[in-house]
C-alpha positions as a printed Julia matrix, in Angstrom:
298×3 Matrix{Float64}:
 -10.8     8.51   -3.08
 -12.4     5.7    -4.57
 -13.37    5.38   -8.46
 -15.79    2.87   -9.66
 -15.32    2.27  -13.5
 -17.37   -0.28  -15.87
 -15.75   -1.84  -19.11
 -15.57    0.61  -21.78
 -17.14   -1.82  -24.93
 -15.54    0.17  -27.76
 -11.85   -0.54  -26.07
  -9.92   -2.19  -28.65
  -9.29   -5.55  -26.94
  -5.54   -6.5   -26.19
  -3.57   -9.39  -24.65
  -3.99  -11.15  -21.56
  -2.72  -13.79  -19.47
  -4.56  -16.05  -16.85
  -2.62  -18.09  -14.34
  -5.16  -20.58  -12.92
  -8.24  -22.07  -13.99
 -10.64  -23.04  -11.28
 -14.19  -22.07  -11.15
 -13.13  -18.42  -10.97
 -10.29  -18.1   -13.07
 -12.08  -20.05  -15.8
 -14.69  -17.88  -15.42
 -12.46  -15.0   -15.69
 -10.6   -16.52  -18.82
 -13.53  -17.19  -20.59
 -14.83  -13.28  -20.38
 -11.72  -12.23  -21.7
 -12.08  -14.75  -24.65
 -15.55  -13.88  -24.95
 -14.74  -10.56  -25.04
 -12.32  -10.63  -28.31
  -8.97  -10.4   -26.11
  -6.18  -12.47  -26.81
  -5.76  -14.73  -24.22
  -2.97  -17.12  -22.71
  -3.94  -19.54  -19.9
  -2.29  -21.87  -17.74
  -3.29  -24.31  -14.92
  -1.17  -27.01  -13.18
  -3.75  -29.31  -14.18
  -3.67  -29.11  -18.16
  -7.24  -30.87  -19.02
  -8.21  -27.49  -17.47
  -7.16  -25.62  -20.12
  -8.93  -27.98  -23.05
 -12.54  -25.76  -22.51
 -10.73  -22.49  -23.07
  -8.58  -23.61  -25.83
 -11.55  -25.08  -27.55
 -12.78  -21.33  -26.95
 -10.14  -19.71  -28.65
  -7.09  -19.41  -25.74
  -3.53  -20.23  -25.88
  -2.69  -22.56  -23.81
   0.79  -22.18  -22.27
   3.05  -25.1   -21.22
   4.36  -23.5   -17.93
   3.54  -20.42  -15.82
   6.47  -18.43  -17.07
   5.33  -19.34  -20.49
   2.13  -17.97  -20.15
   3.53  -15.03  -18.47
   5.77  -13.97  -20.8
   3.11  -13.6   -23.7
   1.21  -11.11  -22.38
   1.83   -7.47  -20.65
  -1.41   -8.2   -18.26
  -0.86  -11.23  -16.28
  -4.06  -12.0   -14.33
  -3.53  -14.51  -11.55
  -6.46  -16.07   -9.79
  -5.55  -19.65   -7.27
  -6.89  -21.44   -4.24
  -5.0   -19.41   -1.49
  -1.85  -17.21   -0.82
   0.32  -20.53   -0.5
  -0.64  -21.04   -4.05
  -0.02  -17.91   -5.22
   3.68  -18.02   -3.74
   4.31  -21.42   -5.36
   3.37  -20.27   -8.88
   5.2   -16.74   -8.42
   8.01  -18.77   -7.72
   8.01  -20.46  -11.07
   6.94  -17.18  -12.64
  10.28  -15.45  -11.06
  11.76  -13.11  -13.71
   9.37  -13.63  -16.65
   7.1   -10.96  -14.88
   9.54   -8.13  -15.88
   7.98   -5.33  -17.62
   4.35   -6.74  -16.49
   1.63   -5.68  -14.52
   0.98   -8.05  -12.21
  -2.77   -8.26  -11.42
  -3.66  -10.93   -8.5
  -7.4   -11.87   -7.6
  -6.93  -14.32   -4.96
  -8.41  -13.98   -1.83
  -5.75  -12.61    0.67
  -5.06  -10.29    3.64
  -3.18   -7.0     3.04
  -0.21   -8.01    4.57
   0.03  -11.07    1.65
  -1.0    -8.2    -0.79
   2.26   -6.09    0.52
   4.81   -9.14   -0.09
   2.88   -9.75   -3.49
   4.07   -5.72   -4.19
   7.61   -6.07   -2.75
   8.11   -9.66   -5.01
   6.94   -7.81   -8.01
   8.9    -4.49   -7.6
  11.9    -6.95   -7.45
  11.36   -8.44  -10.47
  10.98   -5.13  -12.23
   7.14   -5.94  -12.52
   4.22   -3.75  -11.05
   1.62   -5.17   -9.07
  -1.62   -4.63   -8.43
  -3.86   -6.21   -6.04
  -7.32   -6.97   -6.59
 -10.18   -8.85   -4.67
 -13.75  -10.3    -6.16
 -16.82  -10.24   -4.3
 -19.32  -12.28   -6.45
 -20.24  -15.82   -7.94
 -18.05  -17.19  -10.78
 -21.42  -17.31  -13.21
 -21.89  -13.59  -12.49
 -18.14  -12.54  -13.71
 -18.35  -10.42  -16.45
 -21.74   -8.78  -15.65
 -22.06   -5.49  -13.03
 -23.23   -7.86  -10.17
 -19.44   -8.71   -9.69
 -17.68   -6.12   -7.65
 -14.03   -6.21   -7.89
 -11.66   -3.93   -5.9
  -8.06   -3.07   -7.0
  -5.05   -0.66   -5.12
  -1.81   -0.47   -6.58
  -0.33    2.37   -8.82
  -2.74    4.82  -10.64
  -0.98    4.53  -13.5
  -1.21    0.79  -13.99
  -4.74    0.68  -12.88
  -5.65    3.5   -15.32
  -3.82    1.4   -18.19
  -5.73   -1.54  -17.76
  -8.92   -0.71  -15.63
 -11.04   -1.14  -19.05
  -9.81   -4.76  -19.39
 -10.26   -5.56  -15.64
 -13.3    -3.88  -15.88
 -14.84   -6.68  -18.46
 -15.05   -8.86  -15.18
 -17.65   -6.62  -13.48
 -17.81   -3.16  -11.78
 -13.97   -2.06  -11.06
 -13.68    0.18   -7.83
 -10.01    1.52   -7.27
  -8.64    2.07   -3.61
  -5.67    3.6    -3.81
  -1.97    3.75   -4.19
  -0.9     1.38   -1.42
  -1.29   -2.38   -2.18
  -2.91   -3.52    0.67
  -5.84   -1.52    0.76
  -8.22   -3.85   -1.63
  -7.33   -6.55    0.57
  -8.41   -4.52    3.57
 -11.98   -3.39    1.84
 -12.28   -7.04    1.13
 -11.79   -8.77    4.38
 -13.39   -6.03    5.86
 -16.85   -6.45    3.6
 -16.55  -10.3     4.01
 -16.22  -10.15    7.43
 -19.21   -8.12    8.39
 -21.25  -10.46    6.06
 -20.06  -13.23    8.26
 -20.96  -11.59   11.29
 -23.92  -10.45   10.54
 -25.15  -13.76    8.88
 -23.93  -15.81   12.06
 -26.17  -13.51   14.45
 -28.86  -14.01   11.92
 -28.68  -18.06   12.37
 -28.48  -17.68   16.03
 -31.74  -15.6    15.72
 -33.29  -18.52   13.54
 -32.48  -20.98   16.13
 -33.91  -18.77   19.22
 -37.23  -18.04   17.13
 -37.46  -21.73   16.27
 -36.84  -23.54   19.59
 -39.58  -21.11   20.57
 -42.1   -22.69   18.15
 -42.03  -19.91   15.5
 -41.99  -20.26   11.9
 -38.49  -19.47   10.76
 -39.19  -18.61    7.17
 -42.02  -16.38    7.71
 -39.72  -14.33   10.63
 -36.81  -14.4     8.22
 -39.04  -12.41    5.64
 -39.96   -9.55    8.74
 -36.18   -9.58    9.64
 -35.48   -8.64    5.89
 -37.99   -5.99    5.56
 -36.27   -4.39    9.31
 -32.64   -4.55    7.92
 -33.91   -2.09    5.15
 -33.54    0.32    8.34
 -29.71   -0.49    8.96
 -28.0     1.33    5.91
 -28.27    4.93    7.72
 -27.7     3.69   10.75
 -24.22    2.03    9.56
 -23.5     5.36    7.66
 -24.18    7.34   10.89
 -22.22    4.83   12.88
 -18.96    5.1    10.52
 -19.77    9.02   10.83
 -19.37    8.71   14.77
 -16.47    6.53   14.96
 -14.38    8.69   12.57
 -15.55   11.89   14.41
 -14.7    10.19   17.91
 -18.14   11.45   19.01
 -20.73    9.24   19.98
 -24.91   10.39   19.8
 -27.29    8.39   21.56
 -28.06    6.17   18.43
 -30.14    3.06   19.06
 -30.89    5.08   22.73
 -28.49    5.71   25.26
 -26.32    2.7    26.61
 -27.95    3.26   30.2
 -31.43    2.51   28.54
 -29.92   -0.34   26.06
 -28.22   -2.08   28.75
 -31.24   -2.55   30.65
 -32.86   -5.12   27.89
 -29.48   -7.39   27.86
 -29.79   -9.36   30.97
 -33.35  -10.43   29.83
 -32.3   -11.18   26.15
 -29.39  -13.4    27.86
 -32.26  -15.04   30.33
 -34.11  -15.48   27.13
 -31.39  -17.43   25.49
 -30.14  -19.52   27.98
 -33.46  -20.78   29.22
 -34.3   -22.5    25.83
 -30.76  -23.52   25.49
 -29.89  -21.21   22.56
 -25.98  -19.7    22.86
 -25.68  -15.9    24.24
 -22.11  -15.43   23.78
 -22.5   -12.66   21.69
 -25.02  -11.05   23.75
 -22.95  -11.52   26.82
 -20.06   -9.81   24.98
 -22.48   -6.67   24.08
 -23.85   -6.15   27.73
 -20.4    -6.77   29.04
 -19.14   -3.63   26.77
 -21.9    -1.69   27.45
 -21.3    -2.16   31.54
 -17.88   -1.0    30.96
 -18.63    1.88   28.83
 -21.42    2.92   31.5
 -18.49    2.17   34.32
 -16.3     4.81   32.48
 -19.09    7.66   32.64
 -20.26    7.17   29.06
 -23.68    6.09   29.42
 -25.65    9.09   27.82
 -23.67    8.03   24.37
 -24.9     5.34   21.74
 -23.6     1.85   20.87
 -21.52    3.24   18.33
 -19.31    4.1    21.48
 -18.48    0.86   22.09
 -15.73    1.01   19.27
 -13.77    2.59   21.64
 -13.54   -0.41   23.91
 -12.45   -2.93   20.83
  -8.74   -2.36   20.6
  -6.97   -5.72   21.9
  -5.15   -5.14   24.96
């Protein structure tokens, strides 16, 4: 079950360490400092710690020294390779600590980090951030967490200082599953939108005006997404968007239109081919959601 929390402003501020002071890491550290937490910071480039020190943080000489300073150690770096390198330098200093990794990464990486932490006597919480650094500390930033519930309950209010927090469960990779899926959906939608703008522009239509109309149309998507999710979970596919037999009749026109004006049609061809396969298998009365059955990689 998912649990969403926000920070309790009356909670007594404690000690926290932040490893990594890039744009997001600096925003995280500054938020903790501003909320009265005794914050220790470390960054490979020492000069990046100076603004935090000016704001009231303590700069550690090494990542291990920083980790030893606080019961809660927050890591926010560029990528998984950077996390591996820093954790190797921290090693046994995390014993008895709660290690929270807010670096973007895969479920596989989260599970590996969890094993690494447990081998060193630490508790691991994997966290993922959706939002801009400028919005850290506001409800506009969404943070997903997974890992031991006891550790999350102990530090959820502190982590909630950074934004709106959702707990996804005990298994270490669950926050990364949520993050990767949410980000992937955004890219899938937006690249399709850019292709559509290319088509509209090629036909001489004002793309900005079309985008405003499209934004209004997107308001119909939330209930459709929910119904598709329910259909996939149940394995029962009503004719959402109409039966595939009817939808498929549109696809050749969609493809030929794009190709006639030099706009990439690869995604439309994929949809047509999936529809035709599903119809050939005898499921033409089902809806678009039934294409899910064909998406398993051979």
